VODODREN-306673 format. One record per residue (C-alpha): x, z, y; residue in three letters. Coordinates in steps of 0.2 Angstrom, whole numbers, padded with zeros to 4 digits, always signed. Layout:
N
XZYALA ...
//
This chain:
288
+0442+0547+0506MET +0438+0544+0488SER +0451+0548+0474LEU +0451+0541+0457THR +0462+0540+0441TRP +0467+0528+0428THR +0476+0536+0413HIS +0484+0525+0400ARG +0491+0538+0387PRO +0509+0535+0384GLY +0511+0522+0398VAL +0506+0529+0415ALA +0494+0540+0426LEU +0489+0531+0442ASP +0481+0539+0457CYS +0470+0529+0468PHE +0463+0533+0486VAL +0449+0521+0491ASP +0454+0509+0477ASP +0472+0508+0483CYS +0486+0514+0472LEU +0494+0530+0480LEU +0506+0534+0466TRP +0510+0530+0448ARG +0518+0542+0435TYR +0527+0532+0422ASN +0526+0540+0405LEU +0533+0527+0393ARG +0544+0532+0379ARG +0554+0516+0379ASP +0560+0519+0397VAL +0575+0531+0399PRO +0566+0542+0411LYS +0548+0547+0416THR +0546+0545+0435PHE +0535+0542+0450PHE +0535+0524+0457HIS +0528+0516+0466PRO +0524+0530+0478VAL +0514+0526+0494TYR +0510+0537+0509THR +0491+0539+0512PRO +0492+0525+0525SER +0499+0513+0512GLY +0518+0513+0516ARG +0530+0512+0501LEU +0543+0526+0500VAL +0551+0524+0483THR +0564+0513+0475CYS +0566+0511+0456ALA +0581+0504+0447GLN +0590+0497+0462PRO +0605+0485+0458TRP +0618+0498+0464ASP +0612+0512+0453HIS +0599+0506+0441HIS +0597+0523+0433TRP +0588+0529+0449HIS +0570+0530+0447TYR +0560+0534+0463GLY +0555+0552+0461ILE +0562+0560+0445TRP +0571+0574+0436PHE +0586+0573+0425CYS +0602+0582+0423TRP +0619+0574+0423LYS +0630+0582+0410TYR +0624+0594+0397LEU +0638+0600+0386ASN +0649+0586+0392GLY +0636+0573+0387VAL +0630+0561+0401ASN +0611+0560+0400VAL +0609+0554+0418TRP +0616+0536+0418GLU +0611+0522+0406LEU +0623+0518+0392PRO +0626+0500+0398GLU +0630+0506+0416ALA +0646+0497+0422ALA +0661+0508+0420GLY +0652+0521+0409HIS +0665+0528+0397THR +0657+0546+0395ASP +0649+0553+0380ARG +0631+0546+0381GLY +0615+0554+0379GLY +0596+0553+0384ARG +0580+0562+0387ALA +0567+0559+0374GLU +0548+0563+0375ILE +0544+0574+0360ILE +0525+0576+0362SER +0511+0566+0371PRO +0508+0570+0389GLU +0495+0583+0393TYR +0485+0578+0407VAL +0472+0589+0415ASN +0461+0580+0429LEU +0449+0590+0439SER +0442+0584+0455GLY +0456+0579+0466GLU +0469+0590+0456THR +0480+0583+0442ALA +0492+0593+0431VAL +0503+0583+0420ILE +0514+0593+0407THR +0527+0584+0396MET +0540+0590+0383GLN +0557+0583+0381PHE +0573+0585+0372ARG +0590+0580+0378TYR +0600+0571+0364VAL +0618+0565+0362ALA +0621+0547+0356ASP +0626+0556+0339THR +0608+0562+0338ASP +0614+0580+0341GLU +0600+0589+0351VAL +0607+0598+0366LEU +0592+0607+0373GLY +0574+0606+0377LYS +0564+0604+0393GLU +0546+0606+0399THR +0541+0598+0415ARG +0524+0601+0424THR +0519+0591+0439VAL +0504+0597+0450THR +0495+0586+0463PHE +0481+0594+0473ARG +0474+0579+0483GLY +0478+0571+0500VAL +0477+0582+0515ARG +0469+0579+0532ALA +0486+0578+0540ASP +0492+0562+0530GLY +0502+0571+0517SER +0502+0576+0499TYR +0513+0586+0487ALA +0519+0584+0470LEU +0524+0602+0464ASP +0537+0602+0450TRP +0540+0616+0437THR +0555+0613+0426VAL +0560+0624+0411ALA +0576+0619+0403THR +0580+0629+0387SER +0596+0631+0376ALA +0593+0630+0357LEU +0605+0639+0345ASP +0620+0635+0355GLN +0625+0638+0373PRO +0620+0624+0385LEU +0631+0620+0400GLU +0625+0611+0415ILE +0640+0604+0422ALA +0646+0605+0441CYS +0642+0588+0448THR +0637+0581+0465ARG +0620+0576+0459TYR +0608+0582+0445ALA +0590+0588+0444GLY +0576+0585+0456MET +0580+0568+0464SER +0572+0555+0477TYR +0578+0537+0479ARG +0571+0530+0495ALA +0563+0512+0497GLU +0578+0502+0502ARG +0573+0497+0520ALA +0571+0516+0524MET +0590+0517+0523ALA +0593+0503+0535LEU +0584+0508+0551ARG +0579+0523+0562HIS +0584+0537+0551LEU +0576+0553+0557LYS +0581+0564+0542SER +0584+0583+0545HIS +0585+0599+0536ASP +0579+0617+0537SER +0595+0623+0546GLU +0593+0610+0560GLY +0606+0597+0554ARG +0602+0579+0557MET +0606+0564+0547HIS +0620+0563+0539PRO +0625+0581+0541GLU +0615+0588+0526SER +0627+0582+0514GLU +0636+0596+0504ARG +0626+0609+0514GLN +0614+0623+0509GLN +0596+0621+0515ALA +0579+0627+0510ARG +0572+0609+0512TRP +0578+0591+0517VAL +0566+0578+0524ASP +0571+0560+0522TYR +0561+0551+0536ALA +0563+0534+0543SER +0555+0518+0549GLY +0545+0510+0535VAL +0539+0492+0531ASP +0521+0487+0528GLY +0514+0484+0546GLY +0517+0489+0564PRO +0531+0501+0568PRO +0528+0517+0558HIS +0538+0532+0552THR +0536+0540+0535ALA +0546+0552+0524GLY +0548+0562+0508VAL +0554+0580+0509ALA +0560+0591+0495ILE +0558+0610+0495PHE +0569+0622+0485ASP +0558+0636+0479HIS +0564+0653+0486PRO +0563+0660+0468ALA +0575+0647+0461ASN +0592+0653+0456PRO +0606+0649+0468ARG +0593+0646+0482HIS +0595+0639+0495PRO +0602+0624+0486SER +0617+0613+0490THR +0611+0596+0494TRP +0618+0578+0489HIS +0612+0567+0504TYR +0615+0548+0506ILE +0607+0538+0520GLY +0616+0521+0523ASN +0617+0503+0519ASP +0601+0503+0510GLY +0605+0518+0499PHE +0594+0533+0503GLY +0595+0548+0491PHE +0592+0566+0492ILE +0594+0579+0478ASN +0595+0598+0479PRO +0609+0599+0466THR +0608+0615+0457PHE +0625+0614+0450SER +0634+0606+0465PHE +0647+0620+0467ASN +0648+0628+0450ASP +0643+0624+0432PRO +0629+0635+0424TYR +0628+0640+0406THR +0612+0645+0397LEU +0615+0657+0382ASP +0607+0652+0366PRO +0588+0654+0367GLY +0588+0656+0386LYS +0578+0646+0398THR +0582+0641+0416LEU +0566+0639+0427LEU +0566+0629+0443LEU +0552+0624+0455LYS +0552+0611+0468TYR +0539+0603+0480ARG +0540+0585+0484VAL +0530+0581+0500LEU +0525+0563+0504VAL +0520+0561+0523HIS +0516+0549+0536ASP +0523+0551+0553GLY +0537+0562+0559GLU +0537+0580+0554TRP +0545+0593+0565SER +0556+0607+0559ARG +0543+0621+0563PRO +0530+0610+0553ALA +0541+0609+0538LEU +0546+0627+0539ASP +0527+0631+0538ALA +0526+0619+0523GLU +0540+0629+0515PHE +0531+0645+0517ALA +0515+0637+0510ARG +0524+0631+0495PHE +0531+0649+0492ALA +0513+0655+0493GLU +0505+0642+0483ASP +0518+0642+0469VAL +0522+0660+0463LYS +0538+0664+0454PRO 
//
């Protein structure tokens, strides 16, 4: 298995396996969010959806808050029915990309800005990829540091915000095999606490095949284990460990909130013991 890269600064970083695209990290400043799409399993099955008609501010695999100091930085200003104070996440420096063998580390600096141009807070996101494993999986490890400036920064209580995954549409139409760390099956993970949730289903692209994406909440994260927003019906597949699901969170001036997540892309069905072992591996690989 040969792994290669194409980096177009300010546009995208592409990862190829044997000349086939494995994932693309979109980095453009003229798009409201940076995000991973398309994302494929090592066998070539697509598992992400970006800008679907129902929620066109969903972007494959991405990170974004919903409300910061009452400003909606999650949805797009032109969203139907959007009457909130609007805002956006802006890239404030070129991406730093370190490629070494089969490892990629991408770090980006952002600021959250209201539509009045008031800067609400800043954020550093680092994503680490360590190659494709023999078991037909790979991980994207996210470290997100959100900082208040000279004023408090309130992350509002919402059902969804933060580390997010929108499934390829067909994955929410057939043979859902999703489950979580506490043994709950689809759709019982909604509004529940869990160390991880695995969104798995039948996928298009060839003979019958199961694939999935699991998100792991790092044990050092505040409010671990997270409460999850989970949707899996009518072509709408979505999972999100919502840090502020039950209560808002306020950062004092100059303070930083540090969060870490693993996004695991896999072929086949993964059992609960296998995913528990992956959670332990994540905790060991990524120290607090």
